[in-house]
N, C-alpha and C positions, 0 to 999 in steps of 0.2 A: 629151583630157581633156583635160579639158580642155577657148571655145571657141565661138562661141556668139552673137556679136553678130548675124550675119545670121539666125540661127535665130530670134531673139527680136524683131527689129526690127518685124515686123508686129504685135506686142502693144503696141508703144509708142504712147502718146498724145503730143501736142506737149509738149516739155519745159517745166518750170515757168519762169515769167518772174521769179520772186522772186529778188532779188539777194542775199538773205540765204543763209547756208549751209544747205543741206537735209541735216540730220543723219540722218534716216532713209534717204534715198537713199545717202548716203556709207556708212552702216553696211551697207546691203544690198550695195553694190559691194565693200566690203572683205570681207564674208562670202563672196561668190562667189569672189573672187580667192584667199582663204585656202583654201577648199575645193578649188579646182582645183589649187592648188599641193600640197596634202596628198595628192591623188590619186596623184601620181607616187611618193610615199613608200609609200602603202598597196599600190600595185601591186608595188613592189620587195620589200616584206615578204611579201605573199601568194604571190609567185612562187617562194618557197622550197618551197612544198608543193603549189601548183596549177599546172598546165600553162596556157599562154596562152589557148587556146580555151575550155576549161572555166571559167576565171576570168572571161573576157569574157561567157560565157553567163550565169553567176550574177549578174553586175553588171547586165546588161540585163534579166534577169527581175525583179530587185528594183526597178529603175528603172521598168519597165513597170507593175508593180503599183502603185507610188506615184503615177505620172503618170496612171494610169487613174482613181484616186480624184480627183486634182486636176482632170482633164479633164471627167469626168462631173459634177463638182460645179457646173460652170458652166451657166447656163440655156441650153437649146437645144444641148447638147453634141453629140448625135447628128447634128443638122443641119449641124454644122460639118465633118463628115467629107466630103471631096470625092467627087463622083460622076464616073463615067467611067473609062476605062481609062488615059488618059494621066496624069492627076494621081497615081493610085495607083502607076502604073509608075515615075514620077519619084521618089516617096517611097520605093518599094522599092529603087530603084538607090542613092539616097543612103544609105539605111539599111544596105545591104550594104557599100557602099564605106567609109562613115564610121563609123557606130556599131558595126558588126561588124568590118569589115576593119581599120580604124584601131586599134580597141581590141586586137585580136589581135596586130597588128604592134607596138604599143607594149609590150604585155605581153611579147612576145618580146625586144624590145630591152632591156628592163629585167632580163632574165636574164643580160645580158652587160655592161651598163654601169650605173653608179649612177643614182639618181633625178635628181640635178641635171644630169648630162650629158644624160640623156634629154630633160629639159624644155628644155634649150638647143637640142638638135637639132630638136625639134618646132616651135620658134619660127620655123623657116624657112617654115612653112606659109602665113603671111600673104603672104609674097613670092611663093610659088607660086600662090596665089589671084589675086594682081595680074597675074601673067604669063598665067594662064589666062583671066582676064577680058579682058585686052588682046587676046588672040588670038581667043577664042570670041565675045566680045560686042563686039569691035571698039572697045575703049576705048583702044587704042593702046599702044605700048611706048616711053614717054619715056626720055630718056637717064638720068634719075635712077633709073628702074626697073632699067635694065641695070647701071648702076653699083652699085646696092644689091645686085643679084644676084651680081656679081663679089666684092664685099666679103664677102657671106655665104658664098659658095663657099670663099673663102680661109679663113674661120672653120671651116667643115666639115672642110677638109683639115687644119687645125691640130688639131682634135679627133681625127681619125683617126690622125694621125701621132704624137700625144702620148700615146696610150693605153698603159697599163702592162701590159695582158694580151695583147698580140699579136693572134692570130687571134680570140680571143673578143671583144676590144674592137672589132675591125673589123666583126664580125657585128652587134654592138650598134649601131654607127654606121649600118650599112646598113639595119637594121630600123628605126632611128629615122628615117632619111630616108624609108623606105618608108611609115612611119606619117604623116609630114608630107605626102607625095604623096597618100595615100589620103584624108587629111583635106581637103586642097585640092580634090581631085576631088569629094568628097562635098559640099562647100560650093557648088561651082559647079553641080552638079546640083540641089542644094537651092534655090538661087536661082530656078531655074525652077519647082520644086515649090511655092514659097511664093506663086506667082501664083494658086494654086488652094486653098491652105489656110493658116490662121493658124499662127503659130509653135508654140504649145503643142500644137495638134493634130498638126502635122507631126512634132514630137519624140516625142509619145506614140505615134503609129502607127509611127514609125521604130524606136522601142525594141522594140515588139512584133515587127515584121518582123525586126529584127536578131536578136532572141532565137530566132525561129523558124528563121532561117538557121543558127544555131549548135546547133540541137537534136541533130544527129548526135553531138555531144560530150556529151550528157546522161549516158549510162552512165558515161563516163570521169569526169565531174564527181561523180557519186554515189560512185564508188570512191575518188576522191581526197579528197572531203570526209570519208568514213568514217575515213580514216587521218590526216587533217589535225588539227593542234592547234586548240583553240578560238580562238586568236588569229588564225589564218588565216580561219576562218569570219567572225569579226567584221570582219576587213579587207575581205572581199568584200561583206558587208552594208553596211558603211560606204560603199564605192565606189558602190553603186547608190543608196543612200538620200541621201547627203549631196552629194558632188561632182556627181552626175548630176541627181537629182530636185530637191533643195533648191538646188543651185547654179544651175540654170536658172531656178528660180522667183525667187530673190533678184536675179539679173541682170535678169530682165524687169521687176521692180519698179523697180530703179534706172534702167533704160533709159527707162521711162515718164516719168521726172521729171528726166532729165539729158541734155544734148546728147550725141549718139552719139560724136562725135569726142573729146570730153573723157573720156567713160567708157572708150572703147577704150584710151586711154593707160594706164589702170590695170593692164591685163593684162600690161604689160612687167615688172611686179613678180613675176610668177609664177615665173620661173626662180630669181630670187634667194631667194624664199621657199622654194622646193623645195629648194635647196641648204642653207639654214639648217635646215629641218625634217629633211632627211635626215641632217645632221650630228648634230642633237640627239637624234633618235629611233633612228637606225640606226647611228650612229657612222661614216657614210660621207661623203665629200666628193669632188668632181671633182678631177682632176689640174690642175696649174697650166696645162698646155697646153689642157685642156678649158675652163678659165675664160677664157683668152685668146681661144680660138676662139669660145666662146659669146658673149663680148663683141662680137667681130667680126660674128657672126650678127645680134645685136641692132641693131648700128649699120647693118648692110646693110638690115635691115627698116625701120629708121627713115628711112634715106635714100630707100628705095623708096616710102615713104608720102608723100613730098613730091611724088611724080609726079602726084598727083591730089588734089583737094579731097574726093573721096568717101572715107569711112573704109574701111579694109581690115579684114576680119574678124580678130579676135584669135586666138591659139592656143587650142585645146581641149583640153581635157580630160581630159582627166583620166582 
């Protein structure tokens, strides 16, 4: 949750050259960032009544329905679906790793740590993407990338060591890191998939495949929804409709009119917004150690971004 720059870059047209402030693009970027930050809070709240996999299933089903409407509304929508086994296999792999696996791991993490801490941990993902790209795509491993990794690792250690709930907090940290790793792996696979499909088509198909992968948990979802309060149902509907479907759409609009590097920087506000929203809506806040460690993680990611002029995909989702 989160998440999304590489997923939507193929939708982008050359950025506007108007030197005046583009208020519609700024509003769209702010909307996406706010929605992605709020996703951590909604997950934390819904996790009181829904298990991780059923919650992920409902989120992806809602997102798939909305994205189906958006995708099919475009001229020649069906012709945009890639043909051949390899493109569909790549989309399926990233859907299972990222949209399904990442979402379940994040949902699990937020059963053990607060929303703000989870968002700080997931922010390690861009650094992992940079490492993966350096190895798999031979983009190199500059010293600044290694230094950034060490700084971020120190931050993760601080978060783990400073938890107030002992074993439960450690599980949350581990699942948060697992979510970051699954997100990074999904983005790297998606980079190859996007050679065969545009961003919206890839996300649309990915949500459908991710939902299909989680269908074994459909009976459990039905049972849990029957006993869940209305608030939980609204949480999961919100996750699929707003952070996933609307968030992607708003981000793609902003990206089509704004330089990618400048827009990517806005996603660093997501953890701070998640912490504020979690405090206001749930009465939760990360520990002092989590804040210090999270700041170190962000510094590490920022340092690693100096390793290349190419923008690193921001954190996801949400």
